[in-house]
LOBATI-847843 format. One line per 10 residues: number of its first residue (from 1); for each residue x, y, z of N, C-alpha, C. Coordinates in nm, 2 decimals, always signed. Each point is the difference from the previous one (the first is absolute). Example, Ala and Ser with C-alpha at 12.3 -4.5 7.8 and 13.67 -1.06 7.14 Angstrom:
residues 2
1 = +1.32:-0.57:+0.78:-0.09:+0.12:+0.00:+0.09:+0.12:+0.00 | -0.04:+0.11:-0.07:+0.09:+0.11:+0.00:-0.08:+0.11:+0.08 $
***
This chain:
residues 298
1 = -2.51:+0.10:-0.68:+0.01:-0.13:+0.05:+0.13:-0.07:-0.06 | +0.07:-0.08:+0.08:+0.12:-0.06:-0.04:-0.03:-0.13:-0.07 | +0.09:-0.04:-0.09:-0.01:-0.13:-0.06:+0.12:-0.08:+0.04 | -0.02:-0.09:+0.10:+0.11:-0.07:+0.06:+0.06:-0.11:-0.09 | -0.05:-0.02:-0.12:+0.05:-0.10:-0.09:+0.10:+0.06:-0.11 | +0.03:+0.13:+0.01:+0.08:+0.05:-0.10:+0.14:+0.05:+0.05 | +0.10:+0.00:-0.08:+0.13:+0.05:+0.03:-0.01:+0.15:+0.02 | +0.09:+0.05:+0.09:+0.00:+0.14:+0.02:+0.05:+0.07:-0.13 | -0.05:+0.12:-0.02:+0.04:+0.09:-0.11:+0.13:+0.06:+0.03 | +0.07:+0.05:-0.10:+0.13:+0.07:+0.02:+0.00:+0.10:+0.11 $
11 = -0.10:+0.09:+0.00:-0.01:+0.11:+0.10:-0.02:-0.06:+0.14 | -0.07:-0.11:+0.01:-0.02:-0.06:+0.13:+0.13:-0.07:+0.05 | +0.07:-0.06:-0.10:+0.14:-0.05:+0.04:+0.09:+0.11:+0.05 | -0.01:+0.11:-0.07:+0.09:+0.12:+0.03:-0.03:+0.04:+0.15 | -0.13:+0.02:+0.03:-0.05:+0.04:+0.13:+0.04:-0.10:+0.10 | -0.01:-0.13:-0.03:+0.03:-0.11:+0.09:+0.15:+0.00:+0.04 | +0.08:+0.01:-0.10:+0.15:+0.00:+0.02:+0.05:+0.13:+0.07 | -0.06:+0.11:-0.04:+0.04:+0.13:+0.07:-0.04:-0.01:+0.14 | -0.12:-0.05:+0.03:-0.04:-0.01:+0.14:+0.09:-0.09:+0.08 | +0.04:-0.11:-0.06:+0.10:-0.10:+0.06:+0.13:+0.07:+0.03 $
21 = +0.05:+0.08:-0.09:+0.13:+0.08:+0.02:-0.02:+0.10:+0.11 | -0.11:+0.07:+0.00:-0.01:+0.10:+0.11:-0.01:-0.06:+0.14 | -0.08:-0.11:+0.01:-0.02:-0.06:+0.13:+0.12:-0.09:+0.04 | +0.07:-0.06:-0.10:+0.11:-0.08:+0.04:+0.11:+0.07:+0.08 | +0.01:+0.14:-0.03:+0.10:+0.08:+0.07:-0.05:+0.05:+0.14 | -0.13:-0.02:+0.02:-0.06:+0.06:+0.12:+0.05:-0.06:+0.13 | +0.03:-0.13:+0.00:+0.05:-0.07:+0.12:+0.13:+0.06:+0.04 | +0.09:+0.03:-0.10:+0.13:+0.06:+0.03:-0.02:+0.14:+0.06 | -0.09:+0.08:-0.06:-0.02:+0.14:+0.05:-0.06:+0.00:+0.14 | -0.09:-0.09:+0.02:-0.06:-0.01:+0.14:+0.11:-0.03:+0.10 $
31 = +0.09:-0.10:-0.04:+0.11:-0.04:+0.09:+0.09:+0.12:+0.04 | +0.02:+0.09:-0.10:+0.08:+0.12:+0.02:-0.08:+0.10:+0.09 | -0.12:+0.03:-0.03:-0.08:+0.10:+0.07:-0.03:-0.04:+0.15 | -0.02:-0.13:+0.02:-0.04:-0.05:+0.13:+0.11:+0.01:+0.10 | +0.12:+0.02:-0.04:+0.12:+0.03:+0.09:-0.02:+0.13:+0.08 | -0.07:+0.09:-0.06:+0.00:+0.13:+0.06:-0.14:+0.04:+0.06 | -0.11:-0.05:-0.07:-0.13:+0.04:+0.04:-0.08:-0.13:+0.04 | -0.10:+0.02:+0.08:-0.09:-0.11:+0.04:-0.09:-0.04:-0.12 | -0.05:-0.12:+0.01:-0.08:-0.06:-0.11:-0.13:+0.09:-0.03 | -0.06:+0.05:+0.10:-0.12:+0.08:-0.02:+0.03:+0.14:-0.07 $
41 = +0.11:+0.06:+0.05:+0.04:+0.13:-0.06:+0.05:-0.02:-0.15 | +0.07:-0.11:-0.02:+0.05:-0.04:-0.13:-0.12:-0.01:-0.10 | -0.10:-0.07:+0.04:-0.12:-0.02:-0.08:-0.08:+0.13:-0.02 | -0.01:+0.08:+0.11:-0.07:+0.12:+0.00:+0.06:+0.10:-0.10 | +0.13:+0.01:+0.00:+0.07:+0.09:-0.10:-0.02:-0.06:-0.14 | +0.02:-0.13:-0.01:-0.01:-0.06:-0.13:-0.13:+0.02:-0.07 | -0.11:-0.02:+0.08:-0.14:+0.01:-0.07:-0.03:+0.15:-0.03 | +0.05:+0.09:+0.09:-0.03:+0.14:-0.03:+0.07:+0.04:-0.13 | +0.13:-0.04:-0.02:+0.07:+0.03:-0.13:-0.07:-0.07:-0.12 | -0.05:-0.12:+0.02:-0.07:-0.07:-0.10:-0.13:+0.07:-0.04 $
51 = -0.07:+0.04:+0.11:-0.13:+0.07:-0.03:+0.02:+0.14:-0.07 | +0.10:+0.07:+0.04:+0.03:+0.13:-0.06:+0.04:-0.02:-0.15 | +0.08:-0.10:-0.03:+0.03:-0.02:-0.14:-0.12:-0.04:-0.08 | -0.09:-0.08:+0.06:-0.12:-0.05:-0.07:-0.09:+0.12:-0.02 | -0.02:+0.08:+0.10:-0.09:+0.12:-0.01:+0.05:+0.09:-0.11 | +0.13:+0.03:-0.01:+0.06:+0.08:-0.10:-0.03:-0.06:-0.14 | +0.01:-0.13:-0.02:-0.02:-0.06:-0.12:-0.15:+0.01:-0.04 | -0.09:-0.01:+0.10:-0.15:+0.01:-0.03:-0.03:+0.15:-0.04 | +0.07:+0.09:+0.06:-0.03:+0.15:-0.03:+0.05:+0.02:-0.15 | +0.12:-0.04:-0.03:+0.06:+0.02:-0.13:-0.09:-0.07:-0.11 $
61 = -0.05:-0.12:+0.03:-0.08:-0.07:-0.10:-0.15:+0.02:+0.01 | -0.04:+0.09:+0.09:-0.14:+0.03:+0.02:-0.09:-0.12:+0.03 | +0.05:-0.09:+0.09:-0.08:-0.12:+0.03:-0.11:+0.04:+0.10 | -0.12:-0.06:-0.02:-0.11:+0.04:+0.09:+0.00:-0.10:+0.12 | -0.02:+0.06:+0.12:+0.00:-0.08:+0.12:-0.15:-0.04:+0.04 | -0.01:-0.12:+0.07:-0.14:-0.04:+0.04:-0.05:+0.10:+0.10 | -0.13:+0.01:+0.00:-0.07:+0.10:+0.09:-0.10:-0.07:+0.09 | -0.02:-0.13:-0.01:-0.10:-0.07:+0.08:+0.07:-0.06:+0.12 | -0.07:+0.00:+0.11:+0.05:-0.05:+0.13:+0.04:-0.14:+0.00 | -0.08:-0.09:-0.07:+0.03:-0.14:-0.01:+0.14:-0.03:-0.06 $
71 = +0.03:+0.07:-0.10:+0.13:-0.02:-0.07:+0.12:+0.04:+0.10 | -0.02:+0.11:+0.07:+0.10:+0.04:+0.10:+0.01:-0.09:+0.12 | -0.11:-0.06:+0.04:+0.01:-0.10:+0.11:+0.08:-0.12:-0.05 | -0.03:-0.04:-0.13:+0.08:-0.11:-0.06:+0.15:+0.03:+0.00 | +0.04:+0.13:-0.04:+0.14:+0.04:+0.00:+0.06:+0.02:+0.14 | -0.09:+0.03:+0.10:+0.06:+0.01:+0.13:+0.04:-0.14:+0.05 | -0.09:-0.10:-0.03:+0.03:-0.14:+0.03:+0.13:-0.05:-0.07 | +0.01:+0.04:-0.13:+0.11:-0.04:-0.08:+0.13:+0.07:+0.04 | -0.01:+0.13:+0.05:+0.11:+0.07:+0.05:+0.07:-0.07:+0.11 | -0.09:-0.06:+0.09:+0.05:-0.07:+0.12:+0.05:-0.14:-0.04 $
81 = -0.08:-0.07:-0.07:+0.03:-0.15:-0.03:+0.10:-0.02:-0.11 | +0.00:+0.08:-0.10:+0.10:-0.02:-0.11:+0.12:+0.08:+0.01 | +0.00:+0.10:+0.08:+0.12:+0.09:+0.01:+0.05:+0.01:+0.14 | -0.07:+0.07:+0.09:+0.05:+0.03:+0.13:+0.05:-0.13:+0.08 | -0.09:-0.09:+0.02:+0.03:-0.12:+0.08:+0.11:-0.09:-0.06 | -0.01:-0.04:-0.13:+0.11:-0.08:-0.06:+0.14:+0.07:+0.00 | -0.01:+0.13:-0.04:+0.13:+0.08:+0.00:+0.07:+0.00:+0.14 | -0.08:+0.03:+0.10:+0.05:+0.00:+0.14:+0.05:-0.14:+0.04 | -0.07:-0.10:-0.03:+0.04:-0.14:+0.04:+0.13:-0.04:-0.07 | +0.01:+0.03:-0.13:+0.13:-0.03:-0.07:+0.11:+0.08:+0.06 $
91 = -0.02:+0.13:+0.02:+0.11:+0.09:+0.05:+0.04:-0.05:+0.14 | -0.10:-0.03:+0.09:+0.03:-0.05:+0.13:+0.07:-0.13:-0.01 | -0.04:-0.09:-0.08:+0.06:-0.13:-0.02:+0.14:+0.00:-0.04 | +0.03:+0.10:-0.09:+0.14:+0.01:-0.05:+0.10:+0.05:+0.10 | -0.05:+0.04:+0.12:+0.09:+0.04:+0.10:+0.08:-0.13:+0.06 | -0.07:-0.11:-0.01:+0.05:-0.12:+0.06:+0.02:-0.12:-0.10 | -0.03:+0.02:-0.13:+0.02:-0.11:-0.10:+0.07:+0.06:-0.12 | +0.07:-0.10:-0.07:+0.07:+0.04:-0.12:-0.09:+0.03:-0.11 | +0.04:+0.09:-0.10:-0.09:+0.03:-0.11:-0.03:-0.12:-0.09 | +0.09:-0.09:+0.00:-0.02:-0.13:-0.08:-0.12:-0.07:+0.06 $
101 = +0.00:-0.02:+0.13:-0.11:-0.07:+0.07:-0.13:+0.08:-0.03 | +0.00:+0.13:+0.01:-0.12:+0.09:-0.02:-0.05:-0.02:-0.14 | +0.09:-0.02:-0.10:-0.04:-0.02:-0.14:-0.07:-0.13:-0.02 | +0.05:-0.11:+0.07:-0.06:-0.13:-0.01:-0.14:+0.00:+0.06 | -0.01:+0.06:+0.12:-0.13:+0.00:+0.07:-0.10:+0.09:-0.08 | +0.05:+0.11:-0.06:-0.09:+0.08:-0.08:-0.05:-0.07:-0.13 | +0.08:-0.09:-0.04:-0.04:-0.08:-0.13:-0.11:-0.10:+0.03 | -0.04:-0.01:+0.12:-0.12:-0.08:+0.03:-0.13:+0.07:-0.04 | +0.01:+0.13:-0.03:-0.12:+0.07:-0.03:-0.09:-0.06:-0.12 | +0.06:-0.04:-0.11:-0.08:-0.06:-0.10:-0.07:-0.13:+0.04 $
111 = +0.06:-0.08:+0.09:-0.06:-0.12:+0.05:-0.13:+0.03:+0.08 | +0.01:+0.10:+0.09:-0.11:+0.04:+0.08:-0.11:+0.06:-0.10 | +0.04:+0.08:-0.10:-0.09:+0.07:-0.09:-0.08:-0.10:-0.08 | +0.06:-0.10:-0.05:-0.08:-0.09:-0.09:-0.11:-0.08:+0.08 | +0.03:-0.02:+0.13:-0.11:-0.06:+0.09:-0.11:+0.09:+0.01 | +0.02:+0.13:+0.04:-0.10:+0.09:+0.02:-0.08:+0.04:-0.13 | +0.08:+0.02:-0.11:-0.06:+0.04:-0.13:-0.09:-0.11:-0.05 | +0.03:-0.13:+0.02:-0.08:-0.11:-0.05:-0.14:+0.01:+0.06 | -0.01:+0.04:+0.13:-0.13:+0.00:+0.06:-0.08:+0.13:-0.01 | +0.07:+0.11:-0.03:-0.07:+0.13:+0.00:-0.01:+0.06:-0.14 $
121 = +0.08:-0.05:-0.10:+0.00:+0.06:-0.13:-0.04:-0.11:-0.11 | -0.09:+0.04:-0.09:-0.04:-0.10:-0.10:+0.10:-0.01:-0.11 | +0.09:+0.10:-0.02:+0.09:+0.00:-0.11:+0.15:-0.03:+0.04 | +0.02:-0.05:+0.11:+0.14:-0.03:+0.05:-0.01:-0.14:+0.07 | -0.04:-0.10:-0.07:-0.01:-0.13:+0.07:+0.13:-0.08:+0.01 | +0.00:-0.09:+0.10:+0.11:-0.08:+0.02:+0.00:-0.12:-0.10 | +0.12:-0.02:-0.06:+0.01:-0.11:-0.10:+0.12:-0.08:+0.04 | +0.01:-0.12:-0.05:+0.12:-0.08:+0.03:+0.13:+0.06:-0.06 | -0.02:+0.06:-0.12:+0.12:+0.07:-0.06:+0.04:+0.12:+0.08 | -0.09:+0.08:+0.05:+0.04:+0.11:+0.08:+0.07:-0.04:+0.13 $
131 = -0.06:-0.10:+0.07:+0.06:-0.05:+0.13:+0.14:-0.05:-0.02 | +0.02:-0.08:-0.11:+0.13:-0.06:-0.03:+0.10:+0.12:-0.03 | -0.05:+0.10:-0.08:+0.09:+0.11:-0.03:+0.04:+0.08:+0.12 | -0.10:+0.03:+0.09:+0.03:+0.07:+0.12:+0.09:-0.07:+0.10 | -0.02:-0.13:+0.01:+0.09:-0.08:+0.09:+0.14:-0.01:-0.05 | +0.01:-0.01:-0.14:+0.13:-0.01:-0.06:+0.07:+0.13:+0.02 | -0.07:+0.11:-0.02:+0.06:+0.13:+0.02:+0.05:+0.03:+0.14 | -0.09:-0.05:+0.10:+0.04:+0.02:+0.14:+0.13:-0.09:+0.03 | +0.00:-0.12:-0.06:+0.12:-0.08:+0.02:+0.12:+0.07:-0.06 | -0.02:+0.07:-0.11:+0.11:+0.07:-0.07:+0.05:+0.11:+0.09 $
141 = -0.09:+0.07:+0.07:+0.04:+0.11:+0.09:+0.09:-0.06:+0.12 | -0.05:-0.11:+0.05:+0.07:-0.06:+0.12:+0.14:-0.04:-0.05 | +0.01:-0.07:-0.12:+0.13:-0.04:-0.05:+0.09:+0.11:-0.03 | -0.06:+0.11:-0.06:+0.08:+0.12:-0.03:+0.07:+0.06:+0.12 | -0.08:+0.00:+0.11:+0.05:+0.07:+0.12:+0.07:-0.09:+0.10 | +0.01:-0.13:-0.04:+0.05:-0.10:+0.10:+0.14:+0.03:+0.04 | +0.08:+0.06:-0.09:+0.14:+0.04:+0.04:+0.01:+0.11:+0.10 | -0.11:+0.08:+0.01:-0.01:+0.11:+0.10:-0.05:-0.04:+0.14 | -0.05:-0.13:+0.00:-0.06:-0.04:+0.13:+0.10:-0.07:+0.09 | +0.06:+0.08:+0.09:+0.10:-0.06:+0.09:-0.06:-0.08:+0.11 $
151 = +0.05:-0.12:+0.03:-0.06:-0.07:+0.11:+0.00:+0.07:+0.13 | +0.10:+0.08:+0.03:+0.00:+0.08:+0.12:-0.03:+0.15:-0.02 | -0.08:+0.02:-0.10:-0.04:+0.14:-0.04:-0.09:+0.06:+0.11 | +0.00:+0.14:+0.00:-0.08:+0.07:+0.10:-0.14:+0.02:-0.06 | -0.08:-0.10:+0.01:-0.14:+0.00:-0.06:-0.10:-0.04:+0.11 | -0.05:+0.10:+0.07:-0.10:-0.03:+0.11:-0.13:-0.06:-0.06 | -0.06:-0.08:+0.08:-0.13:-0.06:-0.03:-0.10:+0.11:-0.02 | +0.00:+0.10:+0.10:-0.10:+0.11:-0.01:+0.02:+0.08:-0.13 | +0.12:+0.03:-0.03:+0.03:+0.07:-0.12:-0.05:-0.07:-0.13 | +0.02:-0.13:+0.00:-0.05:-0.08:-0.12:-0.15:-0.01:+0.00 $
161 = -0.06:-0.01:+0.12:-0.15:+0.00:+0.01:-0.06:+0.13:-0.05 | +0.07:+0.11:+0.03:-0.05:+0.13:-0.04:-0.01:+0.01:-0.15 | +0.10:-0.04:-0.07:+0.01:+0.00:-0.15:-0.11:-0.09:-0.06 | -0.01:-0.12:+0.06:-0.10:-0.09:-0.04:-0.15:+0.05:+0.01 | -0.02:+0.07:+0.11:-0.13:+0.06:+0.03:-0.02:+0.11:-0.11 | +0.10:+0.08:-0.03:+0.00:+0.10:-0.10:-0.05:-0.06:-0.13 | +0.06:-0.11:-0.04:-0.04:-0.07:-0.12:-0.15:-0.04:+0.00 | -0.05:-0.04:+0.11:-0.15:-0.03:+0.01:-0.08:+0.13:-0.02 | +0.05:+0.11:+0.06:-0.07:+0.13:-0.02:+0.00:+0.04:-0.15 | +0.11:-0.02:-0.06:+0.01:+0.03:-0.15:-0.10:-0.08:-0.08 $
171 = +0.00:-0.13:+0.03:-0.09:-0.09:-0.07:-0.15:+0.04:+0.02 | -0.04:+0.02:+0.12:-0.14:+0.03:+0.03:-0.04:+0.13:-0.06 | +0.09:+0.11:+0.02:-0.04:+0.13:-0.05:+0.01:+0.01:-0.16 | +0.08:-0.09:-0.06:+0.00:+0.00:-0.15:-0.13:-0.05:-0.05 | -0.05:-0.11:+0.06:-0.13:-0.05:-0.05:-0.11:+0.10:+0.03 | +0.00:+0.06:+0.12:-0.10:+0.10:+0.04:+0.00:+0.12:-0.10 | +0.12:+0.04:-0.04:+0.02:+0.12:-0.09:-0.05:-0.04:-0.14 | +0.02:-0.12:-0.04:-0.05:-0.05:-0.13:-0.15:+0.01:-0.01 | -0.06:-0.03:+0.11:-0.15:+0.00:+0.01:-0.06:+0.14:+0.01 | +0.07:+0.09:+0.07:-0.06:+0.13:+0.04:+0.05:+0.12:-0.08 $
181 = +0.10:-0.01:-0.08:+0.06:+0.13:-0.05:+0.00:+0.01:-0.15 | -0.07:-0.09:-0.07:+0.00:+0.00:-0.15:-0.05:+0.13:-0.06 | -0.10:+0.07:+0.08:-0.06:+0.12:-0.06:+0.08:+0.13:+0.02 | +0.12:-0.01:+0.07:+0.08:+0.12:+0.03:+0.11:+0.01:-0.11 | +0.02:+0.13:-0.05:+0.11:+0.02:-0.10:+0.13:-0.05:+0.05 | +0.08:-0.05:-0.10:+0.12:-0.07:+0.03:+0.10:+0.07:+0.09 | +0.03:+0.12:-0.03:+0.11:+0.07:+0.08:-0.05:+0.02:+0.14 | -0.13:+0.03:+0.02:-0.05:+0.02:+0.13:+0.00:-0.13:+0.09 | -0.02:-0.11:-0.07:+0.00:-0.13:+0.07:+0.13:-0.02:+0.09 | +0.11:+0.04:-0.06:+0.13:-0.01:+0.07:+0.03:+0.10:+0.10 $
191 = -0.06:+0.12:-0.02:+0.03:+0.12:+0.09:-0.09:+0.00:+0.12 | -0.13:-0.03:-0.02:-0.10:+0.00:+0.11:+0.04:-0.08:+0.13 | +0.05:-0.13:-0.02:+0.04:-0.07:+0.12:+0.12:+0.06:+0.07 | +0.09:+0.07:-0.08:+0.11:+0.07:+0.07:-0.04:+0.12:+0.08 | -0.10:+0.06:-0.05:-0.06:+0.12:+0.07:-0.06:-0.04:+0.13 | -0.09:-0.11:+0.00:-0.06:-0.05:+0.12:+0.10:-0.06:+0.09 | +0.10:-0.07:-0.05:+0.11:-0.06:+0.08:+0.08:+0.11:+0.07 | +0.02:+0.11:-0.07:+0.07:+0.12:+0.06:-0.07:+0.05:+0.13 | -0.13:+0.02:-0.02:-0.08:+0.05:+0.11:+0.00:-0.10:+0.12 | -0.01:-0.13:-0.03:+0.00:-0.10:+0.10:+0.13:-0.01:+0.07 $
201 = +0.11:+0.01:-0.07:+0.14:-0.01:+0.06:+0.03:+0.12:+0.09 | -0.04:+0.12:-0.05:+0.04:+0.12:+0.08:-0.09:+0.02:+0.12 | -0.11:-0.07:+0.01:-0.08:-0.01:+0.12:+0.06:-0.10:+0.10 | +0.06:-0.11:-0.06:+0.05:-0.11:+0.08:+0.14:+0.03:+0.05 | +0.09:+0.06:-0.08:+0.14:+0.02:+0.04:+0.02:+0.06:+0.13 | -0.06:+0.12:+0.04:+0.02:+0.06:+0.13:-0.04:-0.10:+0.11 | -0.09:-0.09:-0.02:-0.04:-0.09:+0.10:+0.09:-0.12:+0.03 | +0.08:-0.04:-0.11:+0.08:-0.12:+0.01:+0.15:+0.03:+0.00 | +0.04:+0.11:-0.06:+0.15:+0.03:+0.00:+0.02:+0.14:+0.05 | +0.02:+0.00:+0.14:+0.03:+0.13:+0.06:+0.14:+0.00:+0.06 $
211 = +0.08:+0.10:-0.02:-0.03:+0.12:-0.08:+0.01:-0.04:-0.15 | -0.07:+0.07:-0.09:+0.02:-0.02:-0.14:+0.13:+0.04:-0.05 | +0.08:-0.09:-0.05:+0.14:+0.03:-0.05:+0.00:+0.01:-0.15 | +0.02:+0.12:-0.05:+0.02:+0.02:-0.15:+0.14:-0.02:-0.04 | +0.03:-0.06:-0.12:+0.13:-0.03:-0.04:+0.09:+0.12:-0.02 | +0.13:-0.01:+0.03:+0.09:+0.11:-0.03:+0.11:-0.04:-0.10 | +0.02:-0.13:-0.02:+0.10:-0.04:-0.10:-0.05:+0.01:-0.14 | +0.08:+0.05:-0.10:-0.04:+0.02:-0.14:-0.04:-0.14:-0.06 | +0.07:-0.11:+0.03:-0.03:-0.13:-0.06:-0.14:-0.05:+0.04 | -0.04:+0.04:+0.13:-0.13:-0.04:+0.04:-0.11:+0.07:-0.08 $
221 = +0.02:+0.13:-0.02:-0.09:+0.07:-0.09:-0.01:-0.05:-0.14 | +0.12:-0.04:-0.05:+0.00:-0.06:-0.14:-0.08:-0.13:+0.00 | +0.02:-0.08:+0.11:-0.08:-0.12:+0.01:-0.15:+0.02:+0.00 | -0.04:+0.10:+0.09:-0.14:+0.03:+0.01:-0.06:+0.06:-0.12 | +0.08:+0.09:-0.07:-0.05:+0.06:-0.13:-0.02:-0.12:-0.10 | +0.09:-0.09:-0.01:-0.01:-0.11:-0.10:-0.13:-0.08:+0.04 | -0.01:-0.04:+0.13:-0.11:-0.08:+0.05:-0.14:+0.07:-0.02 | +0.00:+0.14:+0.02:-0.12:+0.07:-0.01:-0.04:+0.03:-0.15 | +0.08:+0.06:-0.07:-0.04:+0.04:-0.14:+0.00:-0.12:-0.09 | +0.10:-0.08:+0.00:+0.00:-0.11:-0.10:-0.06:-0.13:+0.06 $
231 = +0.04:-0.03:+0.12:-0.04:-0.13:+0.06:-0.14:+0.01:+0.06 | -0.06:+0.11:+0.00:-0.15:+0.02:+0.04:-0.08:+0.07:-0.11 | +0.04:+0.12:-0.03:-0.08:+0.08:-0.10:-0.01:-0.07:-0.13 | +0.11:-0.03:-0.07:+0.00:-0.06:-0.13:-0.04:-0.14:+0.01 | +0.05:-0.07:+0.10:-0.02:-0.15:+0.01:-0.15:-0.03:+0.03 | -0.07:+0.08:+0.08:-0.14:-0.03:+0.02:-0.09:+0.03:-0.12 | +0.04:+0.10:-0.08:-0.07:+0.02:-0.12:+0.01:-0.12:-0.09 | +0.12:-0.05:-0.02:+0.03:-0.12:-0.08:-0.08:-0.12:+0.05 | +0.00:-0.02:+0.14:-0.06:-0.11:+0.06:-0.15:+0.00:-0.03 | -0.07:+0.11:+0.02:-0.14:+0.01:-0.03:-0.04:-0.02:-0.14 $
241 = +0.09:+0.05:-0.09:-0.02:-0.01:-0.14:+0.00:-0.15:-0.04 | +0.10:-0.08:+0.05:+0.01:-0.14:-0.02:-0.11:-0.08:+0.06 | -0.04:+0.04:+0.12:-0.10:-0.07:+0.07:-0.13:+0.00:-0.08 | -0.04:+0.11:-0.06:-0.12:+0.00:-0.08:+0.02:-0.05:-0.14 | +0.12:-0.01:-0.05:+0.03:-0.05:-0.13:+0.02:-0.15:-0.01 | +0.07:-0.06:+0.10:+0.04:-0.14:-0.01:-0.05:-0.08:+0.12 | -0.05:+0.07:+0.10:-0.06:-0.07:+0.12:+0.10:-0.02:+0.11 | -0.05:-0.02:+0.12:+0.09:+0.00:+0.12:+0.11:-0.11:+0.00 | -0.04:-0.12:-0.04:+0.10:-0.11:+0.01:+0.13:+0.03:-0.08 | -0.03:+0.04:-0.13:+0.12:+0.03:-0.09:+0.07:+0.13:+0.04 $
251 = -0.07:+0.09:+0.06:+0.06:+0.13:+0.05:+0.10:-0.03:+0.11 | -0.05:-0.08:+0.10:+0.09:-0.03:+0.12:+0.12:-0.09:-0.04 | +0.00:-0.06:-0.12:+0.12:-0.07:-0.04:+0.12:+0.09:-0.01 | -0.02:+0.13:+0.00:+0.11:+0.10:+0.00:+0.10:-0.02:+0.11 | -0.06:-0.06:+0.12:+0.09:-0.02:+0.11:+0.11:-0.10:-0.03 | -0.02:-0.08:-0.10:+0.11:-0.10:-0.04:+0.11:+0.07:-0.07 | -0.03:+0.12:-0.05:+0.11:+0.08:-0.07:+0.10:+0.07:+0.10 | -0.05:+0.02:+0.12:+0.09:+0.07:+0.10:+0.14:-0.06:+0.01 | +0.00:-0.13:+0.05:+0.13:-0.06:+0.01:+0.07:-0.02:-0.13 | -0.07:-0.02:-0.11:+0.06:-0.02:-0.13:+0.07:+0.13:-0.04 $
261 = -0.06:+0.11:+0.02:+0.06:+0.13:-0.03:+0.13:+0.02:+0.08 | -0.01:-0.04:+0.13:+0.12:+0.01:+0.09:+0.12:-0.08:-0.05 | -0.03:-0.12:-0.05:+0.10:-0.10:-0.04:+0.06:+0.06:-0.13 | -0.08:+0.04:-0.10:+0.05:+0.06:-0.12:+0.09:+0.12:+0.02 | -0.04:+0.09:+0.09:+0.08:+0.11:+0.03:+0.14:-0.04:+0.07 | -0.01:-0.10:+0.09:+0.12:-0.05:+0.06:+0.10:-0.06:-0.09 | -0.05:-0.08:-0.10:+0.09:-0.06:-0.10:+0.06:+0.11:-0.10 | -0.09:+0.10:-0.04:+0.05:+0.10:-0.09:+0.10:+0.10:+0.06 | -0.04:+0.05:+0.12:+0.07:+0.11:+0.06:+0.09:-0.03:+0.12 | -0.03:-0.11:+0.07:+0.08:-0.03:+0.12:+0.10:-0.12:-0.02 $
271 = +0.00:-0.05:-0.12:+0.09:-0.11:-0.03:-0.04:-0.13:+0.06 | -0.12:-0.02:+0.04:-0.04:-0.13:+0.06:+0.00:-0.11:-0.10 | +0.04:-0.12:+0.05:+0.01:-0.12:-0.08:-0.14:-0.06:-0.03 | -0.02:-0.03:-0.13:-0.13:-0.06:-0.04:+0.00:-0.15:+0.04 | -0.04:-0.04:+0.12:+0.01:-0.14:+0.04:-0.12:-0.07:-0.06 | +0.00:-0.14:+0.02:-0.12:-0.08:-0.05:-0.13:+0.04:+0.07 | +0.01:+0.04:+0.13:-0.12:+0.05:+0.07:-0.06:+0.12:-0.06 | +0.09:+0.10:-0.03:-0.05:+0.12:-0.07:-0.06:-0.03:-0.13 | +0.07:-0.08:-0.08:-0.04:-0.03:-0.14:-0.14:-0.07:+0.00 | -0.01:-0.11:+0.08:-0.12:-0.08:+0.00:-0.12:+0.07:+0.07 $
281 = +0.04:+0.07:+0.11:-0.10:+0.08:+0.06:-0.06:+0.11:-0.09 | +0.08:+0.07:-0.07:-0.04:+0.10:-0.10:-0.09:-0.06:-0.11 | +0.05:-0.12:-0.05:-0.08:-0.07:-0.11:-0.13:-0.04:+0.05 | -0.01:-0.05:+0.12:-0.13:-0.04:+0.06:-0.10:+0.12:+0.01 | +0.05:+0.11:+0.05:-0.08:+0.12:+0.01:-0.05:+0.05:-0.13 | +0.09:+0.01:-0.10:-0.04:+0.04:-0.14:-0.10:-0.10:-0.06 | +0.02:-0.13:+0.02:-0.09:-0.10:-0.05:-0.14:+0.01:+0.06 | +0.00:+0.02:+0.14:-0.12:+0.01:+0.07:-0.09:+0.12:-0.05 | +0.07:+0.11:-0.02:-0.08:+0.12:-0.05:-0.06:-0.03:-0.14 | +0.08:-0.07:-0.08:-0.05:-0.03:-0.14:-0.11:-0.10:+0.01 $
291 = +0.01:-0.10:+0.08:-0.10:-0.11:+0.02:-0.13:+0.06:+0.04 | +0.00:+0.09:+0.10:-0.12:+0.06:+0.05:-0.06:+0.09:-0.10 | +0.08:+0.05:-0.10:-0.06:+0.09:-0.10:-0.02:-0.07:-0.14 | +0.01:-0.14:+0.00:-0.02:-0.07:-0.13:-0.14:+0.02:-0.05 | -0.01:+0.01:-0.13:-0.13:+0.01:-0.06:-0.06:-0.15:-0.01 | -0.12:-0.01:+0.04:-0.07:-0.13:-0.01:-0.05:-0.03:-0.14 | +0.05:-0.11:-0.06:-0.05:-0.03:-0.13:-0.13:-0.08:+0.02 | -0.11:+0.05:-0.06:-0.13:-0.07:+0.01:+0.00:-0.11:-0.10 $
***
């Protein structure tokens, strides 16, 4: 059981920051891969690579898999709601919207999560401090990415709606997973939904993307390998670890790190200027993560 009144431990901070780094690059790799393959095929290959890497890890570490039907029904639901559907929606959305816009819309996940967690979980309640922290962080994300939001940019309403719906799926499935998967060994928690998502995707792909076009460009395979092994396999293990250690609301705060990671990389390696928007947006995000994790003094 989590204690929502305590600061994260060093290993939890490490997992949180590593997850933020892995997922902050995903929007870029999706943008690269979607140029050559359809969104369903992209996700289909991504989840298979993620599932294979997860299975390999469970074999090496001798992790035991669940054998009861109820747990596998839970993971079939999670494979669809936390992996297949949101991955497809974001990939499809990024065909017609900028990755900056996708990052902002995806950062709505903690706001949806805190509403659901308050009503369904007794150890992740809504407080004024949490709400202020989450709203400040979301404001920081918008401020951070404001320079990338062109008035005449190519950002379709449908594409934006797709990413927003993906955030709702993430929020709902995160709370559901917190309720239903605590009894499952850690490594298996992240691999099982990738396994069920793979089965779901490869039944669906021939129905929606005909003919199935597999990538031929090396850069597309690099993008898919990154998205599969790191952005799915390793990332979902970290996600489920944090989910059961610090709770859904604080875990979904990781979406605030996506644009922050992009900005830091841009300043360090691309020579981007550190404007006041970047500076204050970054400070707001960091402050919000610290505020939501403050220890309550009784």
